[in-house]
C-alpha positions as CSV (number, residue, x, y, z in Angstrom):
1,X,-44.0,1.2,-3.1
2,X,-43.1,0.4,-6.7
3,X,-40.6,3.3,-6.9
4,X,-38.9,2.0,-3.8
5,X,-38.6,-1.5,-5.4
6,X,-37.1,0.2,-8.5
7,X,-34.5,2.0,-6.5
8,X,-33.7,-1.2,-4.6
9,X,-33.4,-3.1,-7.8
10,X,-31.1,-0.4,-9.3
11,X,-29.0,-0.4,-6.2
12,X,-28.5,-4.1,-6.4
13,X,-27.6,-3.8,-10.1
14,X,-25.0,-1.1,-9.4
15,X,-23.6,-3.1,-6.5
16,X,-23.4,-6.2,-8.7
17,X,-21.7,-4.2,-11.5
18,X,-19.2,-2.8,-9.1
19,X,-18.5,-6.3,-7.7
20,X,-18.0,-7.8,-11.1
21,X,-15.8,-4.9,-12.2
22,X,-13.7,-5.1,-9.0
23,X,-13.2,-8.9,-9.4
24,X,-12.2,-8.5,-13.0
25,X,-9.8,-5.7,-12.2
26,X,-8.2,-7.8,-9.4
27,X,-7.8,-10.8,-11.6
28,X,-6.3,-8.7,-14.3
29,X,-3.7,-7.3,-12.0
30,X,-2.8,-10.6,-10.4
31,X,-2.9,-12.7,-13.6
32,X,-0.6,-10.7,-16.0
33,X,3.2,-10.5,-15.7
34,X,4.8,-7.2,-16.8
35,X,5.9,-6.9,-20.4
36,X,9.4,-5.8,-19.3
37,X,10.0,-9.2,-17.7
38,X,9.2,-11.0,-21.0
39,X,11.5,-8.8,-23.2
40,X,14.8,-9.6,-21.5
41,X,17.6,-10.3,-24.0
42,X,15.7,-8.9,-26.9
43,X,15.9,-5.4,-25.4
44,X,19.7,-5.8,-25.0
45,X,20.1,-6.9,-28.6
46,X,18.0,-4.1,-29.9
47,X,19.9,-1.5,-27.9
48,X,23.3,-3.0,-29.1
49,X,22.1,-2.7,-32.8
50,X,21.0,0.8,-32.2
51,X,24.3,1.7,-30.6
52,X,26.2,0.3,-33.6
53,X,24.0,2.3,-36.1
54,X,25.8,5.5,-35.2
55,X,24.4,9.0,-35.6
56,X,21.9,10.5,-33.2
57,X,20.1,7.3,-32.6
58,X,23.3,5.5,-31.8
59,X,24.4,8.2,-29.4
60,X,21.0,8.2,-27.7
61,X,21.1,4.4,-27.4
62,X,24.6,4.5,-25.9
63,X,23.4,7.1,-23.4
64,X,20.5,4.9,-22.5
65,X,22.7,1.9,-22.0
66,X,25.2,3.9,-19.9
67,X,22.5,5.2,-17.7
68,X,21.0,1.7,-17.2
69,X,24.4,0.3,-16.3
70,X,25.1,3.2,-13.9
71,X,21.7,2.6,-12.2
72,X,22.5,-1.1,-11.9
73,X,25.9,-0.4,-10.3
74,X,24.3,2.2,-8.0
75,X,21.7,-0.4,-6.8
76,X,24.5,-2.9,-6.1
77,X,26.5,-0.3,-4.2
78,X,23.5,0.6,-2.1
79,X,22.9,-3.0,-1.3
80,X,26.5,-3.4,-0.2
81,X,26.3,-0.3,2.0
82,X,23.3,-1.8,3.6
83,X,25.2,-5.0,4.3
84,X,28.1,-3.0,5.8
85,X,25.8,-1.0,8.0
86,X,24.3,-4.2,9.3
87,X,27.7,-5.6,10.1
88,X,28.7,-2.3,11.8
89,X,25.6,-2.5,14.0
90,X,26.3,-6.1,14.8
91,X,29.8,-5.2,15.9
92,X,28.4,-2.4,18.1
93,X,29.8,0.5,16.1
């Protein structure tokens, strides 16, 4: 009988631990904004300074900036294509 009570007690402890861990994890996910959202203009300034420094670092920074700009332009184009497809469907085409 005593071993059964010990197992039951350990089971409750494990369940309570899991519940507290899960609640903490959920609060951590919901409560913290991403770091990228906080960087904003600082990232652009640092990339600009790196681009102006020249050499391999400058070239890599320019490549990174160019890729980012291309991605932004592609995202905008995809959005516009979606709008055009919606208009085409509305017109029955």
